[in-house]
KEBALUM-45273 format. One record per residue (C-alpha): residue in three letters; x, y, z. Coordinates in steps of 0.5 Angstrom, whole numbers, plus 500, padded with zeros to 3 digits. Example, Ala and Ser with C-alpha at 12.3 -4.5 7.8 and 13.67 -1.06 7.14 Angstrom:
BEGIN
ALA525491516SER527498514
***
This chain:
BEGIN
MET457461469ALA458466475GLN465470475GLN471467479LYS472472485THR479477484LEU485474489TYR485480493LEU477480494LYS478473495TYR483474501ARG482480504PRO483481512ARG476479515GLN479479522LEU485483525VAL489477525GLU489477518LEU491483517VAL499483515GLY503488518GLN500493522ARG502491529GLN500497533VAL493498530LYS491491531ALA493490538THR490498540LEU483496536LYS484489539GLN484492546SER478496545SER474490542LEU476486549ASN474492553ASN468493549LYS470500548PHE469504541ALA471512539HIS465515535SER469516529TYR477514527LEU481516522PHE485511517SER491515515GLY497511510GLU499508503ARG494504498GLY494498499CYS496497506GLY489495509LYS485502511THR478500509SER478492510THR481494518ALA474499517ARG469494515ILE474488521VAL472494526ALA465495524MET464488524LEU467488531MET462493534THR456489532CYS458481532GLU454477537ASN459473538VAL466477538SER471473543GLU478475543GLY477481538LYS475475533VAL469476530CYS464470529GLY464470521LYS457468521CYS452472525ARG448477521ALA453483521CYS459478520THR455476513THR452482511ILE458488512SER463484508LYS458483502GLY457491503ALA450489504SER448492511LEU443498513ASP446500519VAL454501516LYS455505510GLU461505505LEU462512501ASN467513496GLY470521497ALA472521491THR467520487SER460522492ARG464528495GLY459534494ILE455538500ASP449534496GLU451527498ALA455529504LYS447532507ALA444526504LEU449521509ILE448525515ASP440526515SER440518514ALA446518520TYR440522526TRP435515524SER437509529PRO439503527GLN435498523GLU438492524PHE444492530LYS445496536ARG450501532LYS450505525ILE458505522TYR459510516ILE466509513ILE468514508ASP474512503GLU479517500CYS476523505HIS481528504MET477528497LEU470531500THR469538498LYS469544502GLU462544504ALA461537505ASN467537510SER463543513ALA457538514LEU460532517LEU465536522LYS458538525ILE456531526LEU463528528GLU462535534GLU455532537PRO455525534PRO449520536GLU451515542TYR449509537LEU454513531THR461511529PHE464514523ILE471511520LEU475516516CYS481513511THR485517507THR492517503GLU493524503LEU493526511LYS496533510LYS489535506ILE484532512LEU482540517SER485539523THR479541526ILE476534523LYS483531526SER482533533ARG476529533CYS478522531GLN482517534ARG487517529PHE491511526ASN497511522PHE498505518THR505504515LYS508501507ILE508493508PRO514491508SER516486502THR518480507SER511479509ILE508481503ALA512475500GLU510471506ARG503472504LEU503471496LEU506464499LEU501462502ILE495465497ALA500461491GLU499455495LYS492454497GLU491457489ASN495452486ILE499457482ASN506454481ILE511460482ASP518461485GLU521463491ASP525470487ALA519470483VAL515472489ALA519477492MET520481486LEU512481485ALA512483493LYS518488491MET514491486ALA509492490ARG512497494GLY508496501SER501495498MET498489499ARG492489494ASP498491489ALA502485490ILE496481490GLY493484483TYR501482480ILE500474482ASP493473480GLN495477473LEU501473472ALA497466474THR491468468VAL496467463ALA501463465SER496457465ASP501450469LYS508453467GLU512454474LEU512462474THR520465475GLU523471475LYS524471468HIS515470467VAL516477472MET520481469GLU518479462TYR510480464PHE511487468GLY517490464VAL521490470VAL529489471GLY532484475LYS536485483LEU542483479GLY541488473ILE539494478MET545492482SER551493476ILE548499474VAL548502481LYS555499481GLU558502474ILE555509476LYS559508482SER565507477GLY563512474ASN563508468VAL557512463SER558508456LYS557502460VAL551505464LEU548506458ASP548499454GLN546497460VAL539502461ASN539500452ASP540493454MET533493459ILE529498454MET530493449ALA527488453SER522492454ALA523494461ASP519500464ALA524507466LYS519509471ASN521501475ILE528502473MET529508475PHE525507482ASP529502484ILE536504483SER533510486GLU531505493VAL538502493PHE543509493ARG537510499ASN538504502ILE546505501MET546512504ILE542510510LEU545504511LYS552509511ALA549514517SER546510521ASP547503524ASN539501525HIS538496520LYS530497521SER529502516VAL532497510ASP527492507LEU532488505PRO535481508GLU541481511GLY546478505GLU543484501ILE544490506LYS551487507GLU553488499LEU551495500GLU555497506LYS561494502ILE558499496GLY558504500GLU563505503SER568509499LEU562513497ASP561520501LEU554522505ASN553528502LYS554526495LEU549520496MET544526500LYS545530494LEU542524490ALA535524493HIS535531491LEU536529483PHE531523483SER525527487ASN522530481ILE524524477GLU517520477LYS513527474LYS519529469LEU518521466GLU510522466PHE509528463ASN515528457ILE515526451ASN522523451GLU522519458ARG528514456TRP532522455ILE530524462MET532517464GLU539517461ALA541524464THR539523471LEU543517470ILE549521468LYS548527472CYS549521478ILE555519475ALA557527475ASP555528482LEU559522486ARG564525482SER565531484
***
């Protein structure tokens, strides 16, 4: 019996229009396709799970598809079918995290100088290219400076600052942004409908928020939940129990008690969450995100930087009315290293409680 394909692979974008978010990226690449004018090297940067590698494959298909129309590939020709399966002789994918040395780079570059075997172009996709060694980067730079006419490199990275400036300067660059949780939720609801997954909107909204801008993570979450939940309706409670996350009401309650300076109440609520198997990192991220949103709303009238429904924005604005902007900015420093502290400390609960007590002290000082 064949193994069932994971939902992320099943719903991986195969057209530009299927990409969630990334409006500017889609518009520019569509125009390149309409003009049949592609660069010899691209650099896709951004957070994990936001569509970089999927877009690289789509670009490869746009370059080689036999029946491209209006920025869309046919999905049926040899180029489309082999590239989507990762089986094309002329479209190679290299993972810079595992194949990062000079030997792999030399082998790749040596093969690049051979003319295409199937199509008119060769496309090399290098994922996590910031992981390549110094020697591999030097070899890559040489071919980027004078590439064969038929060759295109697509470099993907989550660490743009680690890419050599000489490589950046030779690439057409695209920055992939985190996907808004509202857009992720819309996509999850569509997938749930197609897969007959019985899940309510509150649960979907929580999964979308948990994903923190990663479409891949969000689809992975709903896939996991659907696997263990059989035929019952999936609710916010199931998400909280399965993933160890805290609901919006619980987080808002803690934030309000921090604002009020009620240390005992904050510690009691944290204790209840921990006893319910909530994850300390998730709790601290959600609290920090609330304070960040309050700070942004207090500092600016622009709501675009706050990925929340209008009703929640108004609630945060009301909480922030009596909070000092400079003190909110101090909390940013307090939360800046909390993930690392939680990861490497033998008692993460202690670190979490100490941080929340310090929040209260900073806001009251």
